[in-house]
C-alpha positions in Angstrom: 23.4 -92.8 48.4 21.8 -94.3 51.5 22.2 -92.1 54.5 19.9 -89.2 55.2 22.0 -86.2 54.3 19.8 -83.8 56.3 20.7 -85.5 59.6 23.7 -83.6 61.0 25.2 -83.8 64.5 24.7 -80.6 66.5 28.4 -79.7 66.6 28.7 -79.9 62.9 25.8 -77.5 62.2 27.2 -74.8 64.3 30.4 -74.3 62.4 31.0 -70.9 60.8 32.3 -70.7 57.2 36.0 -70.4 56.6 37.5 -67.7 54.5 38.8 -69.8 51.7 39.2 -68.3 48.2 36.5 -69.9 46.1 37.3 -68.2 42.8 37.3 -70.6 39.8 40.3 -70.9 37.4 40.8 -67.9 35.2 39.7 -69.8 32.1 36.3 -70.4 33.6 33.8 -68.0 32.0 31.5 -67.7 35.0 31.9 -65.8 38.2 32.4 -68.2 41.2 29.1 -69.9 41.7 29.8 -70.4 45.4 30.4 -66.7 46.0 27.3 -65.8 44.0 25.1 -68.3 45.8 26.3 -67.1 49.2 25.9 -63.4 48.3 22.4 -63.8 46.9 21.0 -66.1 49.5 20.9 -69.4 47.6 21.4 -71.2 44.2 19.6 -70.2 41.1 17.0 -71.7 38.8 17.6 -72.0 35.1 14.7 -71.6 32.7 14.7 -72.4 29.0 14.6 -69.4 26.7 11.9 -69.1 24.1 14.3 -70.2 21.4 14.8 -73.6 23.0 18.5 -73.5 22.6 19.4 -74.7 26.1 20.5 -71.2 27.1 19.4 -70.1 30.6 18.1 -67.1 32.4 18.1 -67.2 36.1 15.7 -66.5 38.9 15.7 -67.0 42.7 14.6 -70.3 44.3 14.9 -71.9 47.7 16.2 -75.4 47.0 17.1 -78.2 49.3 20.8 -77.5 49.5 23.3 -76.5 52.2 27.0 -75.6 52.4 29.4 -78.2 53.5 31.5 -76.5 56.2 33.4 -79.4 57.8 35.0 -82.6 56.5 32.7 -85.5 56.8 35.5 -87.9 57.6 37.6 -86.0 60.2 35.5 -82.9 61.0 38.3 -80.6 59.9 37.3 -77.0 58.9 40.2 -76.4 56.6 38.6 -77.2 53.2 40.4 -75.8 50.1 38.2 -75.6 46.9 40.3 -76.4 43.9 37.8 -76.9 41.0 34.6 -75.0 40.1 32.4 -76.6 37.4 29.8 -73.9 37.7 26.1 -74.1 38.7 24.7 -77.4 37.3 21.4 -79.2 37.5 21.3 -82.6 39.3 23.0 -84.9 36.8 20.1 -87.5 36.7 17.2 -85.0 36.7 16.2 -85.8 33.1 13.3 -83.7 31.8 10.0 -84.7 30.2 8.7 -82.7 27.3 6.1 -81.0 29.5 8.9 -79.8 31.8 10.9 -77.9 29.2 9.3 -74.5 30.0 9.6 -74.9 33.7 12.4 -73.5 35.9 15.2 -76.0 36.4 17.2 -76.0 39.6 20.9 -75.6 39.5 23.4 -75.9 42.3 27.1 -75.0 42.8 29.4 -77.9 41.7 32.7 -77.2 43.5 35.1 -79.7 44.9 37.5 -79.0 47.8 40.2 -80.9 49.6 40.5 -81.4 53.4 43.9 -80.3 54.6 43.7 -82.6 57.6 42.8 -86.0 56.0 42.9 -85.5 52.3 39.3 -86.2 51.5 38.1 -84.5 48.3 34.5 -83.4 48.7 31.8 -81.1 47.4 31.3 -77.7 49.0 27.5 -78.0 48.6 25.1 -80.8 49.5 21.8 -81.4 47.8 19.2 -83.2 49.8 19.0 -87.0 49.0 15.3 -87.0 48.5 15.8 -84.6 45.6 18.5 -86.8 44.0 17.5 -90.4 44.6 13.8 -91.0 45.2 13.1 -91.5 41.5 16.5 -92.6 40.3 16.9 -93.5 36.6 20.3 -95.3 36.8 19.8 -99.1 36.3 23.1 -101.0 36.8 21.9 -104.0 34.8 21.8 -102.0 31.5 25.5 -102.6 31.0 26.3 -106.2 30.3 29.9 -105.6 31.2 28.9 -104.3 34.6 26.5 -107.2 35.1 29.4 -109.6 34.5 31.6 -107.6 36.8 29.1 -107.8 39.6 28.7 -111.5 39.1 32.5 -112.0 39.7 32.5 -109.6 42.6 29.6 -111.3 44.4 31.2 -114.7 43.9 34.5 -113.5 45.5 32.8 -112.1 48.6 30.6 -115.2 49.0 33.5 -117.6 48.6 35.8 -115.8 50.9 33.6 -114.5 53.7 30.1 -115.9 53.9 29.3 -119.2 55.6 26.4 -121.4 54.7 23.1 -119.6 55.6 25.1 -116.4 56.1 23.5 -113.1 55.3 24.8 -110.6 52.7 23.4 -107.1 52.9 24.0 -104.6 50.1 23.7 -100.9 50.7 22.6 -99.2 47.6 21.6 -102.4 45.9 20.0 -100.7 42.8 18.0 -103.2 40.7 19.6 -106.2 42.5 22.2 -106.9 39.7 24.8 -108.2 42.2 22.6 -109.9 44.8 20.5 -111.9 42.3 23.6 -113.7 41.1 23.7 -115.4 44.6 20.2 -116.7 44.6 21.3 -120.3 43.9 23.8 -120.4 46.7 22.9 -121.6 50.3 23.1 -118.0 51.6 20.6 -115.2 52.3 20.6 -111.8 50.6 19.0 -108.5 51.3 19.2 -105.2 49.5 18.7 -101.6 50.8 18.0 -98.8 48.4 16.0 -95.6 48.8 14.9 -95.3 45.2 11.5 -96.8 45.4 11.1 -97.3 41.7 14.3 -99.3 41.4 13.6 -101.3 44.6 10.4 -102.5 43.0 12.4 -103.7 40.0 14.7 -105.6 42.3 11.9 -107.3 44.2 10.2 -108.3 40.9 13.5 -110.1 40.1 13.5 -112.0 43.3 15.8 -109.8 45.4 14.2 -108.8 48.7 14.9 -105.1 49.1 14.2 -102.5 51.8 13.2 -99.2 50.1 14.9 -96.8 52.5 18.1 -95.1 53.5 20.5 -97.2 55.5 20.3 -95.7 59.0 20.9 -97.1 62.5 17.1 -97.7 62.8 17.1 -99.7 59.5 20.2 -101.7 60.5 18.6 -102.6 63.9 15.4 -103.6 62.2 17.3 -105.9 59.8 19.2 -107.5 62.6 16.1 -108.2 64.6 14.4 -109.8 61.6 17.4 -111.5 59.9 20.3 -111.7 62.3 23.8 -110.3 62.0 25.3 -109.9 58.5 28.3 -111.9 57.5 29.1 -109.3 54.8 27.9 -105.8 54.2 28.6 -104.4 50.7 28.4 -100.8 49.5 29.2 -100.5 45.9 29.6 -97.1 44.3 27.3 -95.6 46.9 29.7 -94.6 49.8 30.5 -91.4 47.8 26.8 -90.5 47.9 26.6 -90.5 51.7 26.7 -87.2 53.5 26.5 -88.3 57.2 29.2 -91.0 57.1 29.1 -91.2 60.9 25.5 -92.4 60.8 26.1 -95.1 58.2 29.3 -96.4 59.9 27.4 -96.6 63.2 24.6 -98.5 61.5 27.2 -101.0 60.2 28.5 -101.6 63.7 25.0 -102.6 64.7 24.5 -105.0 61.8 27.9 -106.6 61.1 28.7 -109.9 62.7 31.9 -109.8 65.0 33.7 -111.9 62.3 32.0 -110.2 59.4 33.4 -108.2 56.6 32.5 -104.7 55.3 33.3 -104.2 51.7 33.0 -100.9 49.8 33.9 -100.0 46.2 34.4 -96.3 45.2 35.9 -94.4 42.3 39.6 -93.8 43.2 40.6 -90.2 43.6 44.1 -90.9 42.2 42.5 -91.9 38.9 40.2 -88.8 39.0 43.2 -86.5 39.2 45.7 -88.3 37.0 43.2 -89.1 34.2 41.4 -85.7 34.4 38.0 -87.4 35.0 36.3 -84.2 36.0 32.9 -85.4 34.7 32.7 -88.0 37.5 32.2 -85.0 39.8 28.5 -84.4 40.3 26.0 -83.7 43.0 25.3 -87.3 43.9 29.0 -87.9 44.5 29.7 -85.9 47.7 33.1 -87.5 48.4 36.1 -88.7 46.3 38.0 -91.3 48.3 41.5 -92.5 48.7 42.7 -95.2 51.1 44.1 -92.6 53.5 40.7 -90.9 54.5 38.9 -94.3 54.5 41.5 -95.8 56.9 40.9 -92.8 59.2 37.1 -93.1 59.0 37.2 -96.9 59.6 39.5 -96.5 62.6 37.1 -94.0 64.3 34.4 -96.7 64.4 36.5 -99.6 65.5 37.1 -101.0 62.0 40.4 -101.9 60.3 41.1 -101.9 56.6 42.8 -105.2 55.9 42.8 -105.3 52.1 42.5 -103.0 49.1 42.1 -103.9 45.4 42.3 -101.5 42.4 39.6 -102.2 39.9 39.2 -100.9 36.3 35.5 -99.9 36.5 34.2 -96.4 36.4 37.5 -95.0 35.2 39.4 -96.6 38.1 38.1 -97.7 41.5 39.2 -99.3 44.7 37.6 -102.1 46.6 38.2 -101.7 50.3 37.8 -104.6 52.8 37.2 -103.8 56.5 36.7 -105.8 59.7 36.1 -105.2 63.4 39.4 -104.2 64.8 38.8 -106.1 68.1 37.3 -109.3 66.8 38.5 -109.6 63.1 41.3 -112.1 62.5 42.3 -111.3 58.9 45.9 -110.2 58.2 46.5 -106.9 56.4 47.8 -107.3 52.9 50.8 -105.3 51.5 48.4 -103.5 49.1 47.1 -101.3 51.9 50.5 -99.7 52.5 51.3 -99.6 48.8 48.3 -97.5 48.0 48.8 -95.2 51.0 52.3 -94.5 49.6 51.0 -93.9 46.1 48.6 -91.3 47.4 51.4 -89.4 49.1 53.5 -89.5 46.0 50.6 -88.3 43.8 50.3 -85.1 46.0 46.6 -85.3 46.4 46.6 -82.6 49.1 49.2 -80.3 47.6 47.7 -77.0 46.4 50.1 -76.8 43.4 49.1 -80.2 42.2 45.3 -79.5 42.6 45.7 -76.2 40.8 47.4 -77.9 37.9 44.5 -80.4 37.7 42.0 -77.5 37.5 44.0 -76.0 34.6 44.0 -79.4 32.9 40.2 -79.6 33.2 39.7 -76.1 31.7 42.1 -77.0 28.8 40.2 -80.2 28.1 36.9 -78.3 28.0 38.3 -75.8 25.5 39.9 -78.6 23.4 36.6 -80.6 23.2 34.6 -77.5 22.4 37.1 -76.6 19.6 36.9 -80.1 18.1 33.1 -80.2 18.1 32.9 -76.6 16.6 35.4 -77.6 13.9 33.4 -80.7 12.9 30.1 -78.8 12.8 31.7 -76.1 10.7 32.7 -78.8 8.2 29.1 -79.9 8.0 29.5 -83.0 10.1 26.7 -84.2 12.3 27.6 -84.9 16.0 25.5 -86.7 18.6 26.1 -88.0 22.1 26.3 -91.7 22.8 24.7 -92.7 26.1 23.2 -90.3 28.7 25.0 -91.0 31.9 25.4 -88.6 34.9 28.9 -87.8 33.8 27.5 -86.8 30.4 25.3 -84.2 32.0 28.3 -82.7 33.8 30.5 -82.6 30.7 27.8 -81.1 28.4 26.9 -78.4 30.9 30.5 -77.5 31.8 31.5 -77.4 28.2 28.3 -75.7 27.2 27.5 -78.2 24.4 23.8 -78.0 23.7 21.4 -79.0 20.8 23.2 -76.7 18.4 26.4 -78.8 18.8 25.1 -82.2 19.8 21.9 -83.1 18.0 20.7 -85.8 20.4 21.8 -88.4 22.9 21.3 -92.1 22.3 20.7 -94.3 25.4 19.5 -97.9 25.9 17.7 -97.1 29.2 14.0 -97.0 28.4 13.4 -94.6 31.3 15.6 -92.0 29.7 14.3 -92.3 26.1 12.0 -89.5 25.1 13.4 -87.2 27.8 15.9 -84.4 27.8 19.4 -83.9 29.2 19.3 -81.7 32.3 20.5 -78.2 31.7 21.3 -78.4 28.0 17.9 -79.8 27.0 19.3 -82.3 24.4 16.7 -84.9 23.5 17.4 -88.6 24.2 16.6 -91.3 21.7 16.8 -95.1 21.4 19.7 -97.0 19.9 17.3 -98.0 17.0 17.1 -94.3 16.1 20.8 -93.9 16.1 21.3 -97.0 13.9 18.7 -95.7 11.4 20.0 -92.1 11.4 23.8 -92.9 11.1 25.4 -89.6 12.2 29.0 -88.8 11.4 30.4 -88.6 14.9 29.3 -89.7 18.4 30.7 -88.1 21.6 31.1 -91.1 23.9 29.8 -89.9 27.2 30.0 -93.2 29.0 33.7 -93.4 28.2 34.3 -95.9 31.0 32.4 -98.5 28.9 34.4 -97.7 25.7 35.6 -101.2 25.1 32.1 -102.7 25.2 30.5 -99.8 23.2 33.1 -99.7 20.5 32.7 -103.5 19.9 28.9 -103.1 19.9 29.0 -100.4 17.2 31.6 -102.0 15.0 29.4 -102.0 12.0 28.7 -98.2 12.3 32.4 -97.5 12.6 33.2 -99.7 9.6 30.9 -97.6 7.4 32.5 -94.3 8.5 31.1 -93.5 11.9 33.6 -92.3 14.5 33.6 -91.9 18.2 35.0 -89.0 20.1 36.4 -90.1 23.5 36.8 -87.3 26.0 38.7 -89.2 28.6 41.5 -90.1 29.6 42.8 -88.2 26.6 40.7 -86.5 23.9 40.8 -88.8 20.8 38.8 -89.8 17.8 38.3 -93.5 16.9 
């Protein structure tokens, strides 16, 4: 999320495309979006038809997108696409009413695996200014996540940060983690390129630099505030295209005894739980411990601990230190997860092909269920409007005819429309007054919190459809 994706090292920009087969699974109804984009000179723009059904007709456009030709961890050229989710709009590009008749950009959404290091990554990169400059994801909206970040911040501060030490968070969002540390005798600083969200963080007392985390920004922070005792990057490392630049920036800012902590969705959970809707343009990489260990080693860092976390469908919290000056002992968890990734077969073509087939089957199963309910006269809406919801709705082609509206507690989303499918977004108050029969739970990673919140609706007959990890109705 915080490194300029347009900055590429010269040797990377000169690579020629490989000859990998980019065809989607047979059950996918579209021709390969990657092949079509390459043949016709770029991605397409979708425009709403006159009936307002969310159907699209396409025209040419010159969008800020480029092919990813080499692995961003190891530089390998042998990238094997294994899942094609079609051409999709940016998942957080929610539309205003006045934008419904305008062209809507769509980009290929294809994920590939690096044969050399195992990093799963998108084949196309959309420029970060397009995705993040006016971001509408506010981490504080979920009370469960706010509590989670409070505990996370306390662990880092207690274990690694001395009195008057500095914690810098890359991708600090609205300051939900850092503001829990304001009463401690330490200093905090956020860095986030989304200017609108950085303003919210500052208003809540969290000093925030509204910029991408680059070497220049890191050097500026060090000159003004000194070296950082801890640098955090929570659910943003997957957003970074030029990982070399951000790792170099960390080497400039981190204290010799400091700790670098990142948290990312775990690729093992993505594959085993069929979490295909967590694949979207903002998430360029899907990490395991193996590629992260290789990346850290290239920049003189060592992974000394890894923790599995339940958030976002399954994540890993990875702790790194300077190899030459760090003195923390590696925990057994590092080797255990490396072994797990080998056993899971994350780089085996047969395993990845099976995953793609499971994704297509889940799409068909969900569409069949919604169609059956609608045929029975039941009303179906979507609950929450997260990025993963945009991906699921577009891939499954569930539009306003199937899903009447989406309900979301984020004020910035209310009154707007889901990208691509053009489904209107309303407030929870509308949902509670309207009382539909079924709600497709798009933020399934917050199922426990949401099901408890809507207990009264469920007791009076309302039911949730959970698409992940297995399709079920509750």
